[in-house]
C-alpha positions as CSV (number, residue, x, y, z in Angstrom):
1,M,-35.5,-37.9,-52.1
2,T,-34.5,-40.3,-54.8
3,N,-31.8,-43.1,-54.7
4,I,-28.6,-41.6,-53.0
5,A,-26.6,-43.1,-55.9
6,I,-27.6,-40.1,-58.0
7,N,-24.9,-38.1,-56.1
8,L,-22.3,-40.1,-58.1
9,E,-24.1,-39.8,-61.4
10,H,-24.4,-36.0,-60.9
11,S,-20.7,-35.5,-60.2
12,A,-19.8,-37.9,-63.2
13,E,-22.0,-35.8,-65.4
14,L,-20.6,-32.5,-64.3
15,L,-16.9,-33.5,-63.8
16,P,-16.3,-36.6,-65.9
17,D,-12.6,-36.3,-66.1
18,K,-11.9,-35.1,-62.7
19,V,-10.0,-37.5,-60.4
20,A,-12.4,-38.9,-57.8
21,I,-10.0,-41.4,-56.1
22,Y,-6.2,-41.7,-55.6
23,F,-5.1,-45.0,-54.5
24,G,-1.3,-45.6,-54.3
25,D,-0.1,-45.0,-57.9
26,K,-3.6,-45.5,-59.4
27,S,-6.4,-43.0,-60.0
28,F,-10.0,-43.1,-61.0
29,T,-12.1,-40.3,-62.7
30,Y,-15.7,-39.7,-61.8
31,A,-16.6,-41.1,-65.2
32,Q,-14.7,-44.3,-64.5
33,L,-16.1,-44.8,-61.0
34,N,-19.7,-44.3,-62.2
35,A,-19.2,-46.7,-65.2
36,A,-17.8,-49.4,-62.9
37,A,-20.6,-49.0,-60.5
38,N,-23.0,-49.4,-63.4
39,Q,-21.4,-52.7,-64.3
40,V,-21.8,-54.0,-60.8
41,A,-25.5,-52.9,-60.8
42,G,-25.9,-54.7,-64.2
43,G,-24.4,-57.8,-62.7
44,L,-26.8,-57.8,-59.8
45,E,-29.8,-57.2,-61.9
46,S,-28.9,-60.2,-64.2
47,L,-29.2,-62.3,-61.1
48,G,-32.6,-61.0,-60.2
49,I,-31.3,-58.8,-57.3
50,G,-33.0,-55.5,-57.1
51,R,-35.1,-53.1,-55.1
52,G,-35.1,-54.0,-51.3
53,D,-32.8,-57.0,-51.7
54,K,-29.8,-57.2,-49.3
55,V,-26.3,-57.3,-50.5
56,A,-23.3,-57.4,-48.1
57,L,-20.0,-55.9,-48.7
58,S,-16.6,-56.6,-46.8
59,C,-13.8,-54.5,-48.2
60,P,-11.1,-52.1,-46.8
61,N,-10.5,-48.6,-48.1
62,L,-9.9,-49.6,-51.7
63,P,-11.4,-48.3,-54.9
64,Y,-13.6,-51.4,-55.0
65,F,-15.6,-50.2,-51.9
66,P,-17.3,-47.3,-53.6
67,I,-17.6,-49.2,-56.9
68,V,-19.5,-52.0,-55.3
69,Y,-21.3,-49.8,-52.8
70,F,-22.8,-47.6,-55.4
71,G,-23.4,-50.5,-57.7
72,I,-25.6,-52.0,-55.1
73,L,-27.5,-48.9,-54.6
74,K,-27.9,-48.3,-58.3
75,A,-29.5,-51.7,-58.6
76,G,-32.1,-50.4,-55.9
77,A,-30.7,-53.0,-53.5
78,V,-29.6,-52.4,-49.7
79,V,-25.9,-52.2,-48.7
80,V,-25.0,-54.3,-45.6
81,P,-21.4,-53.2,-44.8
82,V,-19.3,-55.9,-42.9
83,N,-16.4,-55.1,-40.7
84,V,-13.3,-56.5,-42.3
85,L,-12.0,-57.9,-39.0
86,L,-15.0,-60.2,-38.4
87,K,-14.4,-63.9,-38.2
88,A,-16.4,-66.6,-40.1
89,P,-19.0,-67.3,-37.4
90,E,-19.7,-63.5,-37.0
91,I,-20.0,-63.1,-40.7
92,A,-22.3,-65.9,-40.9
93,Y,-24.6,-64.4,-38.3
94,L,-24.8,-61.0,-40.2
95,L,-25.5,-62.7,-43.6
96,K,-28.4,-64.8,-42.0
97,D,-29.7,-62.0,-39.8
98,S,-29.8,-59.5,-42.7
99,D,-31.3,-62.0,-45.3
100,T,-28.6,-61.1,-47.8
101,K,-28.9,-62.5,-51.4
102,A,-25.2,-61.7,-52.3
103,F,-21.9,-61.2,-50.5
104,F,-18.9,-59.2,-52.0
105,C,-15.7,-59.9,-50.0
106,F,-12.2,-58.7,-50.6
107,E,-9.6,-61.5,-50.8
108,G,-7.5,-60.0,-48.1
109,T,-3.8,-60.4,-47.3
110,P,-1.6,-62.9,-45.6
111,E,-1.9,-60.9,-42.4
112,L,-5.7,-60.4,-42.7
113,P,-7.2,-63.2,-44.8
114,M,-10.6,-61.7,-45.0
115,G,-11.5,-63.6,-48.2
116,A,-11.0,-67.0,-46.5
117,E,-13.0,-66.0,-43.5
118,G,-15.7,-64.6,-45.7
119,R,-16.0,-67.7,-47.7
120,V,-16.3,-69.9,-44.6
121,G,-18.8,-67.5,-43.1
122,F,-20.8,-67.7,-46.4
123,A,-20.8,-71.4,-46.3
124,Q,-21.8,-71.5,-42.6
125,A,-24.7,-69.1,-43.2
126,G,-26.1,-71.4,-45.9
127,T,-28.8,-68.8,-46.7
128,C,-27.0,-66.4,-49.1
129,P,-27.2,-67.6,-52.7
130,H,-24.2,-65.6,-54.2
131,F,-20.5,-65.1,-53.2
132,F,-18.3,-62.7,-55.1
133,L,-14.6,-62.5,-54.3
134,I,-13.0,-59.1,-54.9
135,T,-9.5,-59.7,-56.1
136,A,-6.7,-57.2,-55.9
137,D,-6.2,-57.6,-59.7
138,P,-9.8,-57.6,-61.2
139,A,-8.5,-59.5,-64.4
140,R,-7.1,-62.4,-62.3
141,P,-8.9,-65.8,-62.6
142,A,-10.9,-67.1,-59.7
143,P,-8.7,-69.0,-57.2
144,L,-11.1,-71.9,-56.9
145,D,-13.3,-73.6,-59.5
146,G,-16.9,-72.5,-59.4
147,M,-16.0,-69.1,-57.7
148,T,-17.1,-65.9,-59.3
149,T,-14.9,-62.8,-58.8
150,L,-16.0,-59.2,-59.0
151,G,-14.1,-58.9,-62.3
152,M,-16.1,-61.9,-63.8
153,L,-19.4,-60.3,-62.6
154,M,-18.5,-57.0,-64.3
155,H,-17.0,-58.3,-67.4
156,G,-18.9,-57.4,-70.6
157,R,-21.5,-55.4,-68.7
158,S,-22.7,-52.1,-70.0
159,T,-21.0,-49.0,-68.4
160,A,-24.1,-46.9,-69.0
161,G,-27.1,-46.8,-66.8
162,V,-29.1,-44.8,-64.2
163,S,-30.0,-45.6,-60.6
164,A,-33.1,-47.6,-59.8
165,N,-36.1,-45.6,-58.7
166,V,-36.8,-46.0,-54.9
167,D,-39.0,-44.3,-52.4
168,A,-37.6,-41.9,-49.8
169,T,-38.5,-44.5,-47.1
170,D,-36.9,-47.4,-48.8
171,T,-33.9,-48.8,-46.8
172,A,-30.5,-47.8,-48.3
173,L,-28.3,-49.3,-45.6
174,I,-28.3,-51.7,-42.8
175,L,-25.5,-50.8,-40.3
176,Y,-24.9,-53.4,-37.5
177,T,-24.2,-52.0,-34.2
178,S,-21.1,-53.2,-32.3
179,G,-23.2,-55.6,-30.1
180,T,-21.9,-54.5,-26.8
181,T,-24.9,-56.3,-25.1
182,G,-26.1,-59.4,-26.9
183,K,-26.0,-60.0,-30.6
184,P,-25.4,-57.1,-33.1
185,K,-28.6,-55.4,-34.3
186,G,-29.0,-53.9,-37.9
187,A,-30.1,-50.3,-37.9
188,E,-32.2,-49.8,-41.1
189,L,-31.5,-46.3,-42.6
190,S,-33.6,-44.9,-45.4
191,H,-32.4,-43.0,-48.5
192,A,-34.0,-39.9,-47.1
193,A,-32.2,-40.3,-43.8
194,I,-28.7,-40.9,-45.5
195,G,-29.4,-38.3,-48.1
196,M,-30.2,-35.6,-45.6
197,N,-27.1,-36.4,-43.5
198,I,-24.9,-36.2,-46.7
199,L,-26.4,-32.7,-47.5
200,A,-25.9,-31.6,-43.9
201,C,-22.3,-32.8,-43.9
202,H,-21.7,-31.1,-47.3
203,A,-23.0,-27.8,-45.9
204,F,-21.2,-27.6,-42.6
205,M,-17.9,-28.9,-44.0
206,R,-18.3,-26.4,-47.0
207,A,-17.1,-29.2,-49.2
208,T,-16.2,-28.3,-52.8
209,A,-14.9,-29.8,-56.0
210,S,-11.4,-28.3,-55.0
211,D,-11.2,-30.3,-51.8
212,V,-8.9,-33.3,-51.4
213,H,-10.3,-35.6,-48.6
214,L,-7.9,-38.1,-46.9
215,V,-10.0,-41.2,-46.2
216,V,-8.4,-43.4,-43.6
217,L,-11.5,-44.0,-41.5
218,P,-12.9,-47.5,-42.4
219,L,-15.5,-47.2,-45.1
220,F,-17.5,-50.1,-43.7
221,H,-18.2,-47.7,-40.9
222,S,-20.9,-45.0,-41.1
223,F,-18.4,-42.1,-40.3
224,G,-16.2,-43.0,-43.2
225,Q,-19.0,-43.8,-45.5
226,V,-21.3,-40.8,-45.0
227,V,-19.2,-38.0,-43.6
228,Q,-16.3,-38.7,-46.0
229,M,-17.0,-40.8,-49.1
230,C,-20.6,-39.7,-49.7
231,T,-19.9,-36.1,-48.9
232,A,-16.8,-35.9,-51.1
233,I,-18.7,-37.5,-54.0
234,L,-21.6,-35.0,-53.6
235,G,-19.2,-32.1,-53.7
236,G,-17.1,-33.5,-56.6
237,G,-14.1,-33.6,-54.5
238,C,-11.2,-36.0,-54.6
239,M,-10.6,-38.9,-52.1
240,V,-7.1,-40.2,-51.2
241,L,-7.7,-43.8,-49.9
242,L,-5.6,-45.4,-47.2
243,P,-6.5,-49.0,-46.2
244,R,-5.4,-48.4,-42.5
245,F,-4.2,-45.7,-40.4
246,D,-0.5,-45.1,-40.1
247,P,0.7,-41.7,-39.0
248,D,3.7,-41.6,-41.4
249,A,1.4,-42.8,-44.3
250,V,-1.1,-40.0,-43.5
251,L,1.4,-37.3,-43.4
252,A,3.1,-38.6,-46.6
253,A,-0.3,-38.6,-48.3
254,M,-1.0,-35.1,-47.1
255,Q,2.2,-33.8,-48.6
256,T,2.0,-35.7,-51.9
257,H,-1.6,-34.9,-52.7
258,G,-2.1,-31.5,-50.9
259,V,-5.0,-32.8,-48.5
260,T,-7.4,-30.1,-47.5
261,V,-9.8,-32.2,-45.3
262,F,-8.8,-34.8,-42.8
263,A,-11.4,-36.7,-40.7
264,G,-10.4,-39.0,-37.9
265,V,-11.2,-40.3,-34.4
266,P,-9.3,-38.8,-31.5
267,T,-6.7,-41.5,-31.3
268,M,-5.6,-40.7,-34.9
269,Y,-5.1,-37.0,-33.9
270,I,-3.1,-38.0,-30.9
271,A,-0.9,-40.3,-33.0
272,L,-0.3,-37.5,-35.5
273,L,0.7,-35.1,-32.8
274,N,3.1,-37.6,-31.1
275,L,4.9,-39.0,-34.1
276,P,8.6,-38.7,-33.5
277,G,10.7,-36.9,-36.2
278,A,7.7,-35.7,-38.2
279,A,9.2,-32.2,-38.7
280,E,12.4,-33.8,-40.1
281,R,10.7,-36.1,-42.6
282,Y,7.8,-33.9,-43.9
283,D,7.2,-30.4,-44.9
284,M,4.9,-29.5,-42.0
285,K,4.4,-25.9,-43.1
286,A,3.3,-27.0,-46.6
287,I,1.0,-29.6,-45.2
288,A,-0.6,-27.0,-42.7
289,A,-0.9,-24.5,-45.5
290,R,-3.2,-26.7,-47.7
291,L,-5.1,-28.3,-44.7
292,R,-8.2,-26.2,-44.1
293,L,-10.3,-28.5,-42.0
294,G,-10.1,-31.3,-39.4
295,V,-13.2,-33.3,-38.5
296,S,-13.4,-35.5,-35.4
297,G,-16.1,-38.0,-34.3
298,G,-16.6,-41.6,-33.1
299,A,-15.5,-40.5,-29.5
300,A,-15.2,-37.2,-27.5
301,M,-12.0,-35.3,-28.4
302,P,-10.0,-34.2,-25.3
303,V,-9.8,-30.4,-25.3
304,E,-6.1,-30.5,-24.8
305,V,-5.6,-32.5,-28.1
306,I,-7.8,-29.9,-29.9
307,R,-5.6,-27.1,-28.6
308,R,-2.4,-28.8,-29.6
309,F,-3.5,-29.8,-33.0
310,Q,-4.8,-26.2,-33.8
311,E,-1.5,-25.0,-32.5
312,R,0.5,-27.3,-34.7
313,F,-1.6,-27.0,-38.0
314,G,-3.4,-23.8,-37.6
315,I,-6.9,-25.2,-38.5
316,A,-10.1,-25.7,-36.7
317,I,-11.2,-29.1,-35.7
318,L,-15.0,-29.6,-36.1
319,E,-16.4,-32.1,-33.7
320,G,-19.6,-34.0,-34.4
321,Y,-21.7,-36.6,-32.5
322,G,-23.9,-39.3,-33.7
323,L,-24.5,-43.0,-33.9
324,S,-25.2,-45.8,-36.5
325,E,-28.8,-45.3,-35.6
326,T,-28.8,-41.6,-36.5
327,S,-27.4,-41.9,-40.1
328,P,-24.9,-41.2,-38.4
329,V,-24.6,-37.3,-37.6
330,A,-26.9,-35.8,-35.0
331,A,-24.8,-32.8,-33.8
332,F,-22.0,-30.9,-35.4
333,S,-19.8,-27.9,-34.9
334,M,-20.1,-25.2,-37.6
335,L,-17.5,-22.9,-39.1
336,E,-19.6,-19.9,-39.0
337,F,-20.2,-20.1,-35.2
338,E,-17.6,-19.7,-32.4
339,R,-16.1,-23.0,-31.4
340,V,-17.0,-23.9,-27.8
341,P,-14.3,-25.9,-26.1
342,G,-15.5,-29.5,-25.2
343,S,-18.7,-29.2,-27.2
344,V,-19.7,-31.4,-30.2
345,G,-21.8,-28.6,-31.6
346,K,-25.5,-28.2,-32.0
347,A,-28.2,-30.3,-33.5
348,I,-28.1,-30.5,-37.3
349,W,-30.8,-28.9,-39.4
350,G,-34.2,-30.8,-39.2
351,T,-33.3,-32.6,-36.0
352,Q,-33.8,-32.1,-32.2
353,I,-31.6,-33.0,-29.3
354,R,-32.7,-33.3,-25.7
355,V,-31.1,-34.3,-22.5
356,V,-33.5,-36.1,-20.2
357,D,-33.5,-37.4,-16.7
358,P,-34.3,-41.1,-15.8
359,E,-38.0,-40.3,-15.9
360,G,-37.7,-38.9,-19.4
361,N,-38.2,-35.3,-18.4
362,P,-36.1,-32.6,-20.1
363,A,-33.2,-31.7,-17.9
364,P,-32.3,-28.0,-17.3
365,A,-29.3,-26.4,-19.1
366,G,-26.1,-27.8,-17.6
367,Q,-27.6,-30.9,-16.0
368,E,-26.4,-34.3,-17.0
369,G,-28.9,-36.9,-18.4
370,E,-29.4,-39.3,-21.4
371,I,-29.1,-37.8,-24.9
372,V,-32.3,-38.4,-27.0
373,I,-32.7,-37.4,-30.6
374,R,-35.6,-36.9,-33.0
375,G,-35.6,-36.0,-36.7
376,H,-35.1,-37.2,-40.3
377,N,-31.7,-38.8,-39.3
378,V,-33.3,-41.5,-36.9
379,M,-33.3,-45.1,-38.2
380,K,-36.5,-46.8,-39.3
381,G,-35.7,-49.4,-36.6
382,Y,-33.7,-52.4,-35.9
383,Y,-34.1,-55.0,-38.8
384,K,-36.6,-57.7,-37.7
385,R,-36.4,-56.5,-34.1
386,P,-39.7,-54.7,-33.2
387,E,-39.2,-55.2,-29.4
388,A,-35.7,-53.7,-29.5
389,T,-36.9,-50.9,-31.8
390,A,-39.7,-50.0,-29.3
391,E,-37.2,-49.8,-26.5
392,A,-34.8,-47.6,-28.3
393,I,-37.4,-45.2,-30.0
394,K,-40.1,-43.9,-27.7
395,D,-42.6,-41.2,-28.9
396,G,-40.4,-40.6,-31.9
397,W,-37.3,-40.0,-29.7
398,F,-34.3,-42.3,-30.1
399,H,-32.6,-43.0,-26.8
400,S,-28.8,-43.0,-27.3
401,G,-27.5,-44.5,-24.1
402,D,-25.1,-41.6,-24.0
403,I,-24.9,-39.2,-21.1
404,G,-24.5,-35.5,-22.0
405,K,-25.6,-32.0,-21.2
406,L,-26.8,-29.0,-23.1
407,D,-25.8,-25.3,-22.3
408,E,-28.3,-22.5,-22.6
409,K,-27.4,-22.0,-26.3
410,G,-28.0,-25.6,-27.3
411,N,-24.4,-26.7,-27.5
412,L,-24.1,-30.3,-26.7
413,F,-21.4,-31.8,-24.4
414,I,-20.8,-35.5,-24.3
415,V,-20.1,-36.7,-20.7
416,D,-19.9,-40.5,-21.2
417,R,-21.6,-43.6,-22.2
418,L,-24.3,-44.6,-19.8
419,K,-22.8,-48.0,-19.5
420,D,-19.3,-46.7,-18.7
421,M,-20.3,-44.6,-15.8
422,I,-18.5,-45.6,-12.5
423,I,-20.4,-45.6,-9.3
424,R,-17.7,-45.1,-6.5
425,G,-19.0,-45.1,-2.9
426,G,-22.4,-43.8,-4.2
427,F,-20.9,-41.0,-6.3
428,N,-21.2,-41.0,-10.1
429,V,-17.8,-40.8,-11.9
430,Y,-17.7,-40.1,-15.6
431,P,-14.5,-41.6,-17.1
432,R,-14.3,-39.0,-19.8
433,E,-13.9,-36.2,-17.3
434,I,-11.0,-37.9,-15.7
435,E,-9.5,-38.7,-19.0
436,E,-9.7,-35.1,-19.9
437,V,-7.6,-34.1,-16.9
438,L,-5.1,-36.9,-17.4
439,M,-4.5,-35.7,-21.0
440,T,-3.0,-32.5,-19.7
441,H,-0.2,-34.3,-17.9
442,E,2.9,-33.6,-19.8
443,A,3.9,-37.3,-20.2
444,V,0.5,-38.7,-21.1
445,A,-0.4,-39.5,-24.7
446,Q,-3.6,-41.5,-24.3
447,A,-5.8,-42.3,-21.3
448,A,-8.6,-44.8,-20.7
449,V,-10.5,-44.8,-17.4
450,I,-12.6,-47.8,-16.2
451,G,-14.2,-49.0,-13.1
452,V,-13.0,-52.1,-11.4
453,P,-14.7,-54.1,-8.5
454,H,-14.0,-52.8,-4.9
455,E,-15.1,-54.5,-1.6
456,T,-16.1,-51.4,0.1
457,H,-16.7,-48.7,-2.5
458,G,-18.5,-51.0,-5.1
459,E,-16.1,-49.7,-7.8
460,E,-12.7,-48.1,-7.9
461,V,-11.3,-45.8,-10.4
462,K,-8.5,-47.1,-12.6
463,A,-6.6,-45.3,-15.3
464,V,-4.7,-47.1,-18.1
465,L,-2.2,-44.8,-19.7
466,V,0.1,-44.6,-22.8
467,L,3.1,-42.3,-22.4
468,K,4.4,-39.9,-25.1
469,P,7.6,-41.1,-26.9
470,G,10.6,-40.2,-24.7
471,K,8.6,-39.3,-21.7
472,T,8.6,-41.1,-18.4
473,A,6.2,-41.3,-15.4
474,T,5.4,-43.7,-12.6
475,P,2.0,-44.9,-11.5
476,E,2.6,-43.5,-8.1
477,G,3.5,-40.2,-9.5
478,I,0.4,-40.0,-11.7
479,V,-1.9,-40.8,-8.7
480,T,-0.2,-38.0,-6.7
481,W,-0.5,-35.6,-9.6
482,A,-4.2,-36.6,-10.2
483,K,-5.1,-36.3,-6.5
484,A,-4.1,-32.6,-6.5
485,R,-6.3,-31.9,-9.4
486,M,-9.6,-33.8,-8.7
487,A,-12.1,-34.5,-6.0
488,G,-11.4,-37.2,-3.6
489,Y,-13.9,-39.6,-5.1
490,K,-12.9,-39.0,-8.7
491,Y,-9.1,-39.4,-8.9
492,P,-7.8,-42.8,-10.0
493,R,-6.2,-44.9,-7.1
494,I,-5.0,-47.4,-9.7
495,V,-2.8,-46.5,-12.6
496,E,-1.4,-48.8,-15.2
497,I,1.1,-47.8,-17.9
498,V,1.0,-49.8,-21.1
499,E,2.6,-49.6,-24.5
500,A,-0.7,-49.4,-26.4
501,L,-4.5,-49.4,-25.8
502,P,-6.7,-52.0,-27.6
503,M,-8.6,-50.4,-30.4
504,T,-11.5,-51.2,-32.6
505,A,-11.2,-51.3,-36.4
506,T,-12.5,-47.6,-36.3
507,G,-9.9,-46.4,-33.9
508,K,-12.0,-46.3,-30.7
509,V,-10.5,-47.3,-27.5
510,L,-11.8,-50.8,-26.6
511,K,-12.8,-50.4,-23.0
512,R,-14.3,-53.8,-22.8
513,A,-11.0,-55.4,-23.6
514,I,-9.3,-53.3,-20.9
515,K,-12.0,-54.3,-18.3
516,N,-11.5,-57.9,-19.3
517,N,-7.8,-57.8,-18.6
518,A,-8.2,-55.6,-15.5
């Protein structure tokens, strides 16, 4: 496996004049995208940045993201994606921890001044030699004396070039985990691991050059990067980039560009289903006629949402499962096999998935346990953290910290995060199971279940709900409804109805924030 940037070069050679990216009223062909990435690579090489050097990138879903991303890879360097919502101290930590030699940061907006935060974080780190500001207008002068913009770095550089040679085991990406416990850790992913994941996604999505991928998942996250951006580029498809999720913007883009593939997290599908007046503002029949595939990941999709979306749009939703540490996809549904409700599919080619008990022994079919993964997709380790790596990877098996079960045919079912499990009166309660039931209530749009301290039971089950537009319900009514449908130790005794649930930048429900406010 050579440098994964060759996927862009290959599509640019075969389809030079085909549109690779639509962004607003602008478009970029594959030839233009590849040429711009070559200019970035040339700029980095002129600074002595090359094979194995770390380069950080903080940018929303703009054409600059793939230009800089592939430019870094073409130089043989390692991409360190940075969440655009991070504050200066968090950015400083990532730059220092990853030993970055350059940092590309978008200037941002008045609402999200990521450029200012990035500049302060760069200064606080004090270890990264180069800062490049990505301006909305690449021809605009630098806002401060002595600052270099992306446009300045690229100016006058050759648009020709080929990707630097690397080994299959060389690191392509360092993806930092969310840091739910302690400081974030950087998962090192090789060119081989990412390359094999791209090939797998390309195969089970049946991606072609005629596909139009709507990319609203953040590109700094592995789901948006690998499953969408890299897969679309390998197939020679077109990407429609949206910087943030808005259900109106998504449907408008689907209608304008004839989107064929949509990928999102469950909260996005829920928002599309519950958008008031969508049928009056958009040609839903035309959108459904072009849309051929929905892909979901990042969190378990409620079965009720899958049913409703398939009913509305007439397409299958393929669910997958993975983590930053698994490049990211470990399991995926496949179009050629019958969809098993509630399952995230089977292990992808070349990988193995087991469910194990607390002693590490394989659990029988149908029995819950921790999900462990082995194969080409597993990370090299956590950057500069041998102890954490040894704790996570044992005898070649990566321990996910997720609870799941396998059926007799190898279909994987996600039960919950190990850390989210509630122990009520000695009974294990899995929040996702409760959320699945609550989602079938006619008034419920979203549900998040957490455990809260209780004097006698240890923990009590609490449900935080968002209602569908125009629907009403009371906490007392929900408790009564749930009691009739769940075992006595499972149903939520405490129900809170809110306007919205806190979300991460990738659209996952932020349960830590809910617990902190409980």
